[in-house]
C-alpha positions as CSV (number, residue, x, y, z in Angstrom):
1,M,-38.7,-6.1,29.5
2,R,-40.1,-5.6,26.1
3,K,-39.8,-8.2,23.6
4,R,-37.2,-8.0,20.5
5,D,-38.4,-7.7,17.0
6,R,-36.9,-9.9,14.1
7,L,-34.2,-7.2,13.0
8,E,-32.9,-7.0,16.8
9,I,-32.6,-11.0,16.5
10,M,-31.1,-11.3,13.6
11,H,-28.3,-8.2,14.4
12,T,-27.8,-10.0,17.6
13,M,-27.0,-13.0,15.8
14,L,-24.5,-11.6,13.1
15,K,-23.2,-9.4,15.8
16,I,-22.1,-12.4,18.1
17,I,-20.9,-14.3,14.9
18,Q,-18.4,-11.2,14.2
19,D,-17.1,-10.7,18.2
20,H,-16.4,-14.8,17.8
21,N,-13.5,-13.4,15.1
22,N,-15.9,-13.9,12.4
23,S,-16.4,-17.9,13.3
24,I,-18.8,-20.0,15.1
25,K,-20.5,-23.6,15.6
26,P,-24.1,-23.4,15.0
27,T,-24.9,-24.3,19.0
28,P,-23.1,-21.7,20.8
29,L,-24.6,-19.5,18.6
30,L,-28.0,-20.9,19.6
31,R,-27.0,-20.5,23.3
32,Y,-25.8,-16.7,22.4
33,S,-28.7,-15.8,21.1
34,N,-30.8,-16.2,23.5
35,V,-34.3,-17.6,21.1
36,S,-36.0,-21.3,21.2
37,S,-34.6,-23.3,18.8
38,Q,-37.2,-23.6,16.4
39,S,-37.1,-19.6,15.9
40,F,-33.0,-19.9,15.7
41,T,-34.1,-22.4,12.9
42,E,-36.1,-19.5,11.3
43,Y,-33.8,-17.0,11.5
44,Y,-30.6,-18.9,10.7
45,K,-32.3,-19.6,6.8
46,E,-33.3,-16.1,6.6
47,L,-29.6,-15.4,6.9
48,M,-28.6,-17.8,5.1
49,D,-31.0,-17.3,2.0
50,K,-30.1,-13.3,2.9
51,Q,-26.8,-13.8,1.9
52,L,-25.6,-12.6,5.3
53,I,-23.9,-15.2,6.8
54,R,-22.6,-18.5,5.4
55,E,-21.7,-21.8,6.6
56,D,-17.9,-23.2,6.5
57,A,-16.2,-26.6,7.4
58,D,-12.7,-27.5,8.8
59,K,-10.6,-30.1,8.0
60,K,-13.0,-33.1,10.4
61,G,-15.9,-31.2,8.4
62,R,-17.6,-29.1,11.6
63,K,-19.4,-26.8,10.7
64,F,-18.7,-22.8,11.5
65,I,-20.8,-20.2,10.3
66,T,-19.3,-16.6,9.1
67,L,-20.2,-13.5,8.2
68,T,-20.0,-12.5,4.4
69,D,-19.8,-9.3,3.0
70,R,-22.9,-8.2,3.4
71,G,-23.1,-9.7,6.7
72,F,-20.6,-6.9,7.6
73,S,-22.6,-4.3,6.2
74,F,-25.8,-5.0,7.7
75,L,-23.5,-4.6,11.0
76,E,-22.6,-1.1,9.4
77,K,-25.5,0.3,8.0
78,Y,-27.8,-0.7,11.1
79,G,-25.4,0.7,14.0
80,A,-25.7,3.9,11.6
81,I,-29.7,3.7,12.1
82,L,-29.2,3.0,16.2
83,G,-27.1,5.9,16.3
84,F,-29.7,8.2,14.2
85,I,-32.7,6.6,16.7
86,E,-30.4,7.8,19.7
87,E,-29.5,11.2,18.2
88,F,-33.0,12.3,17.9
89,E,-34.1,10.2,21.1
90,L,-36.8,8.3,18.6
C-alpha cells in the first residue's frame, strides 16, 4: 500500500468535513482522517492558513470545523484533476 501524499490527505480532510454536512468537531475529523495527531495538527494549521476551513463555535462554545468557499472550490477542482488523471489513465 502506498503512502498518501500531502494533497491527498488535505483532500480527505476537506471531504470528511463536506460529508458531515459541512460541520464536524476536531476529534472526529482527526479519527476519520487516519493520520497521527502530530500530522493532523500540521495539516489542520495549513488548511486554516490557506483559508480552506474555518472554526465556528456553537452557543456552548464547542468548536466545529466548516469549509470556506475556497475549501469547496478546492474539492471541486481536485475532483476535476482526478477525473483528468483517470480519463487519460495516468
